[in-house]
C-alpha positions as CSV (number, residue, x, y, z in Angstrom):
1,M,-22.4,24.1,4.6
2,R,-20.2,26.8,6.6
3,L,-19.3,29.8,5.0
4,I,-16.0,28.9,6.6
5,T,-16.0,26.2,3.6
6,L,-16.8,28.7,1.0
7,I,-13.6,30.8,2.2
8,N,-11.4,27.9,1.8
9,I,-12.2,27.2,-1.7
10,L,-12.1,30.7,-2.8
11,M,-8.7,31.4,-1.0
12,S,-7.1,29.5,-4.2
13,V,-8.5,32.7,-5.9
14,F,-6.6,35.2,-4.0
15,T,-3.2,33.8,-4.3
16,G,-0.8,36.4,-4.1
17,V,-3.4,39.2,-3.0
18,G,-2.6,40.7,0.5
19,Q,-4.6,38.5,3.2
20,S,-5.1,38.6,7.0
21,F,-6.4,35.3,9.1
22,T,-8.7,35.1,11.8
23,F,-8.5,32.8,14.7
24,T,-11.4,31.9,16.7
25,Q,-11.7,29.6,19.3
26,L,-14.3,26.9,19.8
27,A,-13.3,24.9,22.3
28,E,-10.6,23.9,25.0
29,Y,-10.0,20.9,26.8
30,E,-7.0,20.2,29.7
31,M,-6.1,16.4,29.8
32,S,-5.4,16.6,33.6
33,S,-4.9,19.0,36.3
34,I,-1.8,17.1,37.7
35,W,1.4,16.8,35.6
36,P,2.8,16.1,33.7
37,T,-0.4,16.6,31.5
38,V,0.5,16.6,27.3
39,T,-1.0,16.5,23.7
40,L,1.8,16.2,21.4
41,A,-0.5,14.9,18.6
42,P,-4.1,16.0,18.1
43,R,-5.6,14.8,14.9
44,L,-9.3,15.7,13.3
45,D,-10.7,12.8,12.3
46,N,-9.7,13.6,8.6
47,L,-13.0,11.4,7.0
48,G,-14.8,14.2,8.2
49,R,-16.4,13.1,11.1
50,D,-16.6,14.8,14.4
51,Y,-13.9,13.1,16.4
52,L,-10.5,14.1,17.7
53,Y,-7.6,11.6,18.2
54,T,-4.8,12.8,20.4
55,A,-1.7,11.1,21.3
56,N,-0.5,12.5,24.8
57,N,2.7,10.9,26.1
58,E,2.5,9.1,29.5
59,Q,-1.4,9.8,29.1
60,G,-1.8,7.2,26.4
61,I,-4.1,7.6,23.4
62,R,-7.8,9.7,23.9
63,V,-10.6,9.8,21.7
64,F,-13.1,13.0,21.6
65,D,-16.4,13.5,20.4
66,I,-16.7,16.7,19.3
67,S,-19.9,16.7,17.6
68,T,-20.8,19.7,20.1
69,V,-17.5,21.3,19.8
70,S,-17.6,23.6,22.2
71,T,-18.0,20.6,24.6
72,P,-15.6,17.8,23.8
73,V,-16.4,14.6,24.7
74,L,-14.4,11.7,25.7
75,V,-15.5,8.2,24.5
76,H,-12.0,6.0,24.5
77,D,-9.3,6.2,26.7
78,F,-6.5,3.7,25.6
79,P,-3.4,4.0,28.3
80,N,0.2,2.7,27.7
81,T,-0.7,-0.2,28.6
82,T,-2.8,-1.1,25.6
83,F,0.4,-1.3,23.7
84,G,3.3,-2.7,25.6
85,G,3.7,0.4,28.3
86,W,5.0,2.7,25.5
87,K,4.3,6.3,25.5
88,A,1.7,7.7,22.8
89,M,4.1,10.3,20.5
90,N,2.1,11.1,17.0
91,L,-0.4,10.0,14.9
92,E,-1.6,9.5,11.5
93,Q,-4.3,8.6,9.4
94,D,-4.8,7.2,6.5
95,G,-8.6,6.1,5.9
96,N,-10.1,4.2,8.5
97,F,-7.0,2.9,10.7
98,L,-5.3,5.3,12.9
99,Y,-1.3,4.7,13.1
100,A,0.3,5.6,16.5
101,S,3.8,6.2,17.0
102,I,4.8,4.5,20.2
103,G,8.0,4.8,22.2
104,G,8.8,8.0,24.6
105,I,11.2,10.1,22.9
106,F,11.5,12.3,26.4
107,S,14.3,11.2,29.1
108,G,15.1,14.4,30.0
109,A,18.3,17.0,28.8
110,G,20.7,15.4,27.1
111,V,19.8,11.9,28.2
112,A,18.4,9.5,24.9
113,S,15.3,7.9,25.5
114,T,15.4,4.0,26.2
115,Q,11.8,3.2,25.1
116,A,11.3,1.2,21.9
117,T,10.4,1.9,18.5
118,G,7.2,0.8,18.0
119,L,3.9,1.0,16.1
120,A,0.0,0.5,17.3
121,I,-2.8,0.3,14.4
122,F,-6.5,1.2,15.2
123,D,-8.8,0.4,13.5
124,V,-11.5,3.8,13.4
125,T,-14.3,2.4,10.5
126,S,-16.6,3.5,13.5
127,P,-14.6,6.2,15.8
128,S,-16.9,5.5,18.5
129,T,-16.1,1.3,18.9
130,M,-12.6,2.0,17.6
131,F,-10.2,-0.9,18.5
132,M,-6.3,-2.1,18.2
133,T,-5.9,-4.2,15.9
134,S,-2.2,-4.8,16.4
135,Y,0.9,-3.1,17.7
136,W,4.9,-3.8,17.2
137,D,8.1,-3.2,19.4
138,S,11.6,-3.5,18.2
139,V,13.6,-6.0,20.5
140,D,16.8,-4.2,19.5
141,I,16.3,-0.3,18.9
142,F,15.4,1.9,21.4
143,Q,15.2,5.4,20.8
144,G,11.2,6.2,20.7
145,T,9.2,7.0,17.5
146,A,8.7,10.7,16.3
147,V,6.6,10.1,13.5
148,T,4.5,7.7,11.1
149,K,4.1,8.6,7.9
150,V,1.8,5.4,5.6
151,V,1.9,5.3,2.3
152,G,0.7,1.9,0.4
153,N,1.4,-1.0,2.1
154,Y,4.6,0.6,4.3
155,A,4.9,2.9,7.2
156,F,8.0,4.8,7.4
157,L,9.0,5.8,11.2
158,G,11.5,8.4,12.5
159,G,13.4,6.6,15.4
160,M,15.3,9.5,16.6
161,E,18.5,8.7,16.9
162,E,18.1,5.2,15.1
163,G,17.2,7.1,12.0
164,L,14.5,5.3,9.5
165,V,12.3,2.2,10.2
166,I,10.4,0.5,7.8
167,L,7.4,-1.7,8.5
168,D,5.0,-3.5,6.2
169,V,1.6,-3.2,7.1
170,S,-0.4,-4.4,4.3
171,D,-2.2,-6.5,7.0
172,P,-3.4,-4.3,10.3
173,Y,-3.6,-7.7,12.4
174,D,0.7,-8.6,11.5
175,I,2.8,-5.8,11.1
176,R,6.4,-6.9,9.8
177,F,9.5,-5.5,10.2
178,V,11.3,-4.8,6.3
179,S,14.3,-2.8,7.0
180,H,16.6,-0.2,9.4
181,Y,18.7,2.6,8.3
182,V,20.8,5.2,9.9
183,P,21.9,8.6,7.5
184,D,25.0,9.8,8.4
185,I,25.1,11.6,11.7
186,N,28.4,13.7,10.7
187,F,26.6,16.2,8.9
188,P,26.6,19.2,9.0
189,S,29.0,18.2,11.6
190,V,30.7,15.8,13.8
191,P,28.8,15.7,17.2
192,A,31.0,16.7,20.1
193,P,30.7,13.5,22.8
194,T,28.7,15.3,24.8
195,S,26.0,17.2,22.6
196,T,23.2,15.7,20.9
197,V,23.5,13.9,17.5
198,P,20.9,14.0,14.9
199,N,17.5,12.6,14.9
200,A,15.1,11.3,12.6
201,R,12.1,13.9,13.9
202,G,9.7,14.7,10.8
203,M,9.4,13.5,7.4
204,W,7.7,13.3,4.6
205,V,7.0,11.0,2.4
206,E,6.4,11.1,-1.7
207,G,6.9,9.0,-4.4
208,D,9.7,7.2,-3.7
209,L,11.6,9.4,-1.9
210,V,11.6,10.4,2.2
211,Y,12.3,13.8,3.1
212,L,13.4,13.6,6.6
213,A,13.9,16.5,8.9
214,Y,16.8,15.0,10.7
215,D,17.2,17.9,13.6
216,R,20.7,18.4,14.4
217,G,21.4,16.1,11.5
218,A,19.4,19.0,8.9
219,F,17.9,17.8,5.9
220,R,18.3,14.5,3.9
221,I,16.7,13.1,1.1
222,I,16.1,9.1,0.8
223,D,15.7,7.1,-1.7
224,V,13.4,4.2,-0.7
225,S,12.2,2.6,-4.1
226,D,14.1,-0.6,-2.7
227,V,12.2,-0.6,0.9
228,F,15.0,-3.4,1.9
229,N,17.8,-0.9,1.3
230,P,17.4,2.9,1.5
231,V,20.0,4.5,0.2
232,Q,20.7,8.5,0.8
233,L,20.6,10.9,-2.0
234,S,21.2,14.1,0.0
235,Q,22.0,16.1,2.5
236,F,21.0,20.0,3.1
237,V,21.9,22.8,5.9
238,N,20.9,26.4,5.1
239,P,24.4,27.8,5.2
240,S,22.7,31.0,6.6
241,L,21.2,29.6,9.4
242,D,24.1,27.3,10.0
243,A,26.3,30.1,10.7
244,V,24.2,31.7,13.3
245,A,22.5,29.2,15.6
246,A,22.6,25.5,16.2
247,K,20.5,23.5,13.4
248,A,17.3,21.9,15.1
249,Y,15.1,20.9,11.6
250,N,12.2,19.7,13.3
251,N,9.5,18.8,10.6
252,V,8.7,19.0,6.6
253,E,6.2,18.8,4.5
254,V,6.4,19.4,0.8
255,R,4.7,21.4,-1.7
256,G,5.7,20.8,-5.6
257,T,9.8,21.9,-6.0
258,H,10.1,23.0,-2.4
259,A,10.3,21.7,0.8
260,F,8.9,23.3,3.9
261,I,11.0,22.8,7.0
262,P,9.8,24.1,10.5
263,V,13.7,24.9,12.7
264,D,12.8,25.0,16.4
265,Y,13.9,28.4,17.3
266,C,15.0,29.2,13.8
267,G,11.6,29.9,12.0
268,L,11.1,28.4,8.6
269,D,13.8,27.2,6.0
270,V,12.5,26.7,2.2
271,V,14.7,24.2,0.6
272,D,14.2,24.2,-3.6
273,I,14.0,20.3,-4.1
274,S,13.6,20.2,-8.0
275,D,16.8,18.6,-7.6
276,P,16.6,15.4,-5.1
277,N,20.4,14.9,-5.7
278,A,21.3,18.7,-5.0
279,P,19.2,20.8,-2.9
280,I,19.7,24.3,-2.7
281,S,18.5,27.0,-0.4
282,A,15.4,28.8,-1.4
283,G,14.2,31.6,1.6
284,W,14.1,31.3,5.3
285,F,11.8,32.6,7.5
286,D,13.3,34.1,10.6
287,P,10.8,35.8,13.0
288,W,12.4,35.4,16.4
289,G,16.3,36.4,15.4
290,C,17.7,33.1,16.5
291,T,21.5,32.6,17.4
292,F,23.4,30.0,19.0
293,F,22.3,31.7,22.7
294,N,18.8,31.8,22.8
295,W,17.6,28.1,22.1
296,L,16.6,28.1,25.7
297,G,13.4,30.5,26.6
298,G,13.3,31.6,23.3
299,E,10.8,33.7,22.0
300,G,9.2,31.2,19.7
301,H,9.9,27.4,18.5
302,S,8.3,25.9,15.8
303,N,7.4,22.2,15.1
304,E,4.7,21.3,13.4
305,L,2.9,22.7,9.8
306,E,-0.1,22.1,8.0
307,F,-0.7,23.2,4.3
308,V,-4.2,25.6,3.9
309,N,-3.3,25.2,0.2
310,D,-0.4,25.5,-1.9
311,S,0.0,28.9,-0.8
312,I,-0.9,29.0,2.9
313,L,0.4,27.2,5.7
314,F,-0.2,27.0,9.4
315,M,2.7,26.4,11.7
316,T,3.0,25.8,15.7
317,G,5.4,28.3,17.2
318,G,5.8,27.2,21.1
319,H,5.3,30.4,23.1
320,H,3.9,32.0,19.1
321,D,0.9,29.4,19.4
322,L,-0.1,29.7,16.1
323,M,1.4,30.8,12.9
324,A,-0.2,31.6,9.4
325,I,2.3,31.9,6.4
326,N,1.8,33.1,2.5
327,V,4.6,30.8,1.1
328,S,2.9,32.1,-2.7
329,D,6.7,33.2,-3.1
330,P,8.8,30.5,-1.6
331,T,11.6,33.0,-1.7
332,N,9.8,35.2,0.8
333,P,7.8,33.8,3.1
334,V,5.1,36.0,5.0
335,L,3.6,36.0,8.3
336,V,-0.2,36.9,7.6
337,G,-1.9,35.9,10.8
338,E,-1.5,34.9,14.8
339,F,-3.3,33.2,17.4
340,G,-2.0,33.1,20.9
341,D,-0.5,35.5,23.2
342,P,3.6,35.0,23.4
343,L,3.7,36.3,26.8
344,D,1.7,34.0,28.2
345,S,2.8,30.4,29.9
346,L,1.1,28.6,26.9
347,V,3.3,26.4,24.5
348,V,2.1,24.3,21.4
349,W,3.1,21.2,20.0
350,G,1.0,19.5,17.4
351,L,-1.3,20.6,14.7
352,D,-4.0,19.6,12.5
353,V,-6.2,21.5,10.0
354,Q,-9.2,19.7,8.6
355,G,-11.3,22.3,6.4
356,G,-12.1,25.5,8.6
357,R,-11.0,23.9,11.8
358,V,-7.6,23.4,13.4
359,A,-6.7,21.7,16.3
360,L,-3.5,22.6,18.4
361,G,-1.9,20.4,21.0
362,Y,-0.7,22.1,24.4
363,I,2.2,20.8,26.5
364,D,2.8,21.3,30.0
365,N,6.6,21.4,30.7
366,I,7.4,21.8,34.3
367,S,11.2,21.7,33.1
368,A,11.3,24.8,31.9
369,I,13.5,23.6,29.3
370,P,13.5,25.0,26.7
371,Y,10.4,26.6,27.2
372,D,8.1,27.6,30.4
373,S,4.5,26.4,29.5
374,K,1.8,25.7,32.2
375,W,-0.9,23.5,30.6
376,G,-1.6,20.5,28.6
377,G,-4.4,19.4,26.9
378,F,-5.8,21.3,22.9
379,K,-8.0,23.6,21.6
380,I,-10.0,23.9,18.6
381,L,-10.5,26.8,16.4
382,D,-12.3,28.3,13.5
383,W,-10.3,30.3,10.7
384,S,-11.4,32.8,8.3
385,M,-9.4,35.0,5.6
386,A,-9.9,38.6,4.7
387,V,-8.8,40.0,1.6
388,D,-6.6,43.5,2.3
389,L,-8.6,46.0,0.3
390,V,-6.9,49.4,-0.9
391,S,-8.8,51.0,-3.9
392,N,-11.2,53.4,-3.7
393,E,-14.0,52.0,-6.2
394,T,-14.0,48.8,-5.1
395,N,-14.4,49.5,-1.0
396,A,-16.9,51.9,-2.0
397,V,-19.1,49.3,-3.4
398,R,-22.0,48.8,-0.9
399,I,-25.0,46.0,-1.0
400,F,-28.4,46.4,0.1
401,P,-30.7,44.9,1.0
402,N,-28.6,42.0,2.6
403,P,-30.0,39.5,3.0
404,S,-32.2,39.9,0.4
405,S,-35.0,37.5,-1.1
406,G,-33.5,37.8,-4.7
407,I,-32.6,40.8,-5.5
408,F,-29.3,42.9,-4.1
409,N,-28.5,46.3,-5.5
410,F,-25.2,48.1,-5.2
411,N,-24.0,51.8,-4.8
412,G,-20.8,52.8,-5.4
413,N,-18.7,53.9,-8.5
414,V,-18.6,49.8,-10.3
415,K,-17.8,50.9,-13.8
416,N,-14.3,49.7,-13.3
417,C,-14.7,46.6,-11.8
418,T,-15.6,43.3,-12.8
419,Y,-17.4,40.6,-10.5
420,K,-17.5,36.5,-10.0
421,L,-20.3,34.8,-7.9
422,Y,-19.8,32.0,-6.0
423,S,-22.2,29.3,-4.7
424,I,-21.7,28.0,-1.3
425,T,-19.8,25.1,-2.9
426,G,-17.4,27.5,-4.7
427,G,-18.6,27.1,-7.9
428,V,-18.6,30.3,-10.3
429,I,-22.3,31.0,-11.2
430,D,-21.8,34.1,-12.7
431,A,-19.1,36.6,-14.0
432,G,-18.9,39.9,-16.1
433,S,-18.8,43.7,-15.9
434,M,-20.1,45.0,-12.3
435,R,-23.2,45.9,-12.5
436,S,-25.7,48.2,-10.0
437,S,-28.1,44.8,-9.0
438,F,-28.5,41.0,-8.9
439,D,-31.5,38.9,-9.5
440,L,-31.1,35.7,-7.2
441,S,-34.5,34.7,-6.7
442,L,-34.3,31.6,-8.6
443,F,-31.3,30.6,-6.6
444,P,-31.2,28.1,-3.4
445,E,-31.3,30.2,-0.1
446,G,-27.9,30.5,1.7
447,V,-24.7,32.3,1.4
448,Y,-23.5,33.5,-1.7
449,A,-19.8,35.2,-2.1
450,L,-19.3,38.3,-4.6
451,V,-15.8,39.0,-5.1
452,V,-15.7,42.7,-6.9
453,K,-12.2,43.3,-8.5
454,Q,-10.5,46.5,-10.1
455,G,-7.0,45.5,-11.5
456,E,-5.3,43.9,-8.7
457,F,-7.5,45.1,-6.0
458,I,-10.2,43.1,-4.7
459,K,-13.3,43.1,-2.2
460,V,-15.2,39.8,-1.1
461,M,-18.7,40.2,-0.1
462,K,-21.4,38.2,1.7
463,L,-24.6,37.6,-0.1
464,I,-27.3,36.1,2.1
465,L,-30.2,34.8,0.1
466,E,-33.6,33.9,2.4
467,N,-36.6,32.9,0.4
468,E,-39.9,34.5,1.1
469,D,-42.0,32.2,2.8
């Protein structure tokens, strides 16, 4: 098991202390040298297998073997003709099934899509021989599909201007329509005849509630306890944001009593949803100073997010490829790491995180609306976390020898320090007042982590145990 996995487990120990993140690129893959090249949704197999699934708009769905991560190998190519000619927009994996949001959502600036809202299901029990079980496309709902979430027997689709579509997917070979619901389009304001109306862009489903990022329609909470008759419970817009910029609520994830919402060129909005009938503003992270006038060509555009744990999330940022944000205090999100050069011509749309790896989807956007981007494909990253060290006592502690066959010695002033020793799986195997040496000769060889603490100050040290031959 890699050290990165141990670091992931240890992150829960460090909630509330200073953190910074380092991202290392492992691979990049350009979908095609001919425009348009778009990777909207890169999805790492969530069963731990070395495969990456991608939704690529005009270029359909592609599957890559990443067992040698530096050189991804294309093993499947499902063109859009596989599922009725509709474009591939998004992906959601639930166990051994992959759910593809089909139906393009882009037609041009100010022009609604004419592609059907639809869903395709693939059996990925064996990714190397995966196959489509069935697809469904609407005969009367034509706005494409931005997102799909699957809970139990039901798939919840974001149908852009057509709102929420619910399908029965209990039989992956026979998808059945259940219901269609369009939330009120006149909140937070009545759309002008020439302006964009609300679009169901992002979604989170938990229990009987759908949390909907409704683009210009801001944020909605919908009761789907009766899937045949969805009912909106509440609607919310951040009043501070509403006063300075156009709304663009793109996506949403829920943790506990808060919803975390990427708001395009306005960063991250945090909403207290402890009462789903009356959500209230909790915090707002606005890294680019959004106004009504800086959507076109703006410095950043947030779109997708994934939580690493309950305190840290990663969010795509357009030209700011990837941002790590500490939300342990939801009222005050803090940027703790970034990947990418905001001055280059690369733009990230999609994101996935599995363990110590991150997959980023890049889009080639020749129209330059709202941003100029010149490359389409995906990148795979490793990430690691470092803890800020500000205590003279903890910072002065040193290990020797390291690697060691058993005995690790420490110098420095350790009398005011405590420690915890973690195994590679993240379990605590020893703890107490810091001492001058440790004997690990009876433990299996590998990597261990020693966390030395004095008050609020922490130092994390890697111990490498190599048994003698």
